[in-house]
N, C-alpha and C positions, 0 to 999 in steps of 0.2 A: 428556557425553553420548559415548557410545563408537561408533565407526564412521564412515565418511564421510559427506557430504552425498550422493553417489550411492547409496550404499546406503539411505539414509532415501528417497531417491527411488523406488527399486525397492521397497522396502517398503509405501511408499504406494501405491503401482501394483499390487500383488500381495495385499495384504492383504482377507482377507473381510470383514474387520470395518472399518470406514473411519473414524478419531477425524475430526471435525469441526475446521477450522482457519479462524474466524471472523475478522475483523480486530476483535479486542477488547482496546483497552486504558483507552482513557478512564471507561468506566465505573468504573474502581477508585476513582475520587474518591470514589465513595459505600464505598466498603469502607474507606478511608483516612478518611474524615472531613475533607477538604478539599476546596478549591476548584481548579478548572481553572485559575487564574492563580497557584494556590500549585504545583500539580504541575509546570507547563511550565518553571519556573524555579528546581529542585530535583531533583539527579540521583538524589538518595539515595529520595526520596520515587515517583520514577517506577521506580526499581528495586523498591522494595515494592511497589510497587502491581502490576507485572508478576507478583513471584512471589505476591501476594495472588490474583490470578486462576491463576495456573498451579493453585496449590492448590486453589483451588475449582473448576476447570473441566479436565476431562480432553482436552484440545487435543492435536492432531499437533504444534504448535510455539507459542510465545509470540512475541508480536508486540508492539513498541514501540509508543511513541504515534506517532500517524500525522498529524503537527501538519505539515502544509503551508506554513505560514509562515515556519519557521526557516529554510531555505535563501534566500528572498526579504531575510527581514531581514537575513542576513548581507553580502547585498549592498548593503543600504541602504533598504530599503522600511520603510516605517513598518507596523506591525502594529495589530491592535487587539484587545484581551484583555478579556475578561470572566471572572467568577467560573461561569458556568454553560457556555459555548459554547467550541468550540476556536477559536483564534486565525486572526483573518482579516487580508491584507494591505489595507490604505488606498493608493488614488493610484496614481501610476504615477513611475516615476523614470525612463523614456526614453520621450522625445517624439520622436527623430531620428534619424537615421544617425550624426550626429556626438556623439550621448549614446551611442549604442553603441560606437563607436570609443574613446569614453573610460572607456567602463565598465571598473572595476578588479574582478579575478577576486581575492574575498578568499580570505585563508589559511583551512584549516580550524580552527577554534576561535574563529572571529569569530563575534560574536553569540551565541546558544544552542547553535551548533552543538558546541563540547565539551561542554556540560554534556549534550548527548545521546550522546554519546560515552560519556563517563564512566557515564551510567547503565547503558549498554548494557554496559560493562566490568563493571559490579557484579550487573546481571541473571543474565550467563551463569556467575556464582561462586554464584547462589544457585539458580537453576533448572539442575539436571543432568540430568534426567530425559528432555529433550527440545529438540529445537533453539530457538534464539532467532534472530528475526529483526528488524532494524531498520526503520525507515520512512523513505524519502525521496521526494522528489520526481521527477518525470521532467524531461528538458530542455526541452520544450514547454512543460510547464505552468508551469514554473519562468520560463521567458521571457515566458508569457503573466502572470505575476503582476508582472512589471519593467517592462512597458508596456501593461498593462489587457488583459482578455482581448477586448473587443471591437474594441480598435484593432490588436492581433495578426493578427486572424482579416482584418481589411482590409489591412493590411501585407504579410501570405501574398502577397495580389495586386499592391499597390501598392507595395511597400517592401520584396521580398524580399531584398535584400542586408542589410538593417539586421537582418530577422529572422535570416539565415543568421551573420550577426556575432555576434548575441546568442547565437545557440544554440552558437556555438564556445566561448564562455565558460562558459555554463553547464554543457556536457558538460564542461569541464576541471574545474570546479570540482565536480560532482559525483562524477567519477573519484575524486579526492581524498578528496573525504569518505567516500565508501563505504570506501574504503582504508583508511581511520581508523575506522571501524567495526568493518573486517576484522581490523585490527592489536589493537581491544581485544576480539577473541573471537567477533564475532558469526558466524553460520554463515549468514547471508545477508541479502538485503533485499528488501523489499517496496515495489517502485518504483510510484509512484500517477504516472500519465500521461493523467489524465481528460481534460486540454483537447484529447487529439488527436482525443477521439470526437467532438468536432466538426466533424472537419477531412472533405473528400471522400477517396477513396482515393488521390488523386494527390497532395494536400497532404501527407497522412499519409506517403505513400513519400518527400516530399521534404523535411519539416521535423520527423519524429517518427523515423519510422523506423531512418534513417542514425545518429542521433546516440544513440538507445537501443541499438541494435546495438553502437557502439563504446563505450557503457561497459559493457555485457554482455561482450563481448571482452576489454575492461581487466580485469576485476576477478573471473569467475566460472571457479571449477575443482573440482575434485572434491571440497574441502572448505568453498566460500563458493556459495552458490546465487543467482540473483537471479528473484525473481517478478514478472512484469508484471502492474500492475494498470490496469482503465482500465473505468471505470462510465458511459462513454457509450454511443453505440449503435454497437455496434464490428460489429455483422451486416457491412457491407460491406469492413471494414478487416483480416478475418481472414487473408489471404494476406500482407499486409506484416508483421503482427502477428507470425506464425508466422515469418517470417524473421528477426526480431530475434535468435533461438534462447536466448531466456529457457530456465530448467530448469521452468517454471510458468506456468501463465495464470490469472489472477484478474476475474471480470466481475460487473458489477453489474445490477442488476434492469431496466434499460433494455432488456434483451435477453432471450429466450426461451432458457432455458439447454440445454435439449435439443435446440432447434434448432442452437444454437451449438456443441454437443458433436459434430453430426453432421459439421461444418465442420474440427474437429480433428482432429490426428495422434491416433490411438489409442494411441500410445506417450509422449504428455506428458499430463501433470496440468494437471487443468481444474477449478477451483475458482468456487465461486458458490452461488444469489445471492441470498438471503432478504432482502427489503426491511429496510433498515436502520432507515427514517425509519416507514414503512407499518406494520412490524411491532415489531421491536425497542423502538422510541421509542413507538408510538401504539397499538400491538397488545395484545392481552390474551396472557395464557399458552395460553387454549384456539386463537385465532388464530394463534398463531407456531408451535402444536403442530401444527395444520394444515396450514398451509404448509408449515411444514418434513417433515411425512411424505409430503405431495403431491409436492415436490421429489424427495423420495428414491426414491418408488414412479414415478417419471417417468423419472430419471436415474440412478440407482444400478445400473442393467444395464448403463452404461458403465463399464468396470473402470478408466478413468481419471480416474474424477469425484471428489471431495470436495466435501462441501456445506461452504458458508462462510456468510457475510454478502456482502451485495452491495458494500458499502462500509463506511466505518469506523463501527462503531457509536456513537451520539451519546452522551454524559457521563451525559445524565440518562435514558437507558434503563432501564426498571425491570429488576430483576434477578428477578424472578418471570417477566419474559420471556424472559430470557437464560437462565435454569434450565431452561425449556420447552424451549428450542433443544437444548439438551443432553438432555434428558429423551427428546425425541421421537427424537433420533438413536439411543439406547439401545434406544428401545422398537421402532425399525424394523431394528435388527440384531437382536433378540432376546436384549439382554444384561440 
């Protein structure tokens, strides 16, 4: 890809016709004829899947597998793997502050992190006409997987020091992990911090914002961008989220896209938010077309808006539905 990522951002904001940028990766299993279990342990398949999607879909950028179990597994968490669904974390490894004190920060390459970095290294050699973004989890969402989401919500009030100690370690690891992607040639990361959408503005500002900002400050530059994703109820959190300083923001279908656009800086790229489960996975080509056109008619007047899925598109989503999304975007822009 030619030019800096700063140039890409400017072109995205000023383009009269904006290419969609859905979080589209796992449905490649259907194109490759493999299972999710096969995909997550094979960098060759991951790179090939990203290339197949790039060849089929005219996206603004390619996005790698949004597997939010990878980093927790590297810390020692158990994961549940299936043929048809994205892996999930099972149980918890942190129960008290002593566990947080003893928690070791893994080396980049632990678990499957090395495989995912290798996949990106291959993908950037195969996909040369658009940026390639890696997927990573955010620091609070990772901490929640290490101590269980219900427990971390309680611990924010009852054991704040435990939460902070854990966040210091997840942040340190994520900086190193993202630098690994950067060294492999990625043009940026999409950082998923959905658990922060469960927090009040005060708790978000205490337990997510400063740690995400630390990561952004450590890795983002003119050639490497951070796109912040949160599919929770982000409306009350906008001020804190904007202060992170990410290059772009990606929101889920839990919020009204037009309403959140009014709260975001007009010079900052904002993406979202077609329902991944309700439309891509369980809708029809007609319902996907209608929802896509409706969102574009409402939000395309905002020059910083780029249409996307609200979150990661599920692996077994119909390709007829996915194609209908891109067809509707072309229809809207008169292509």
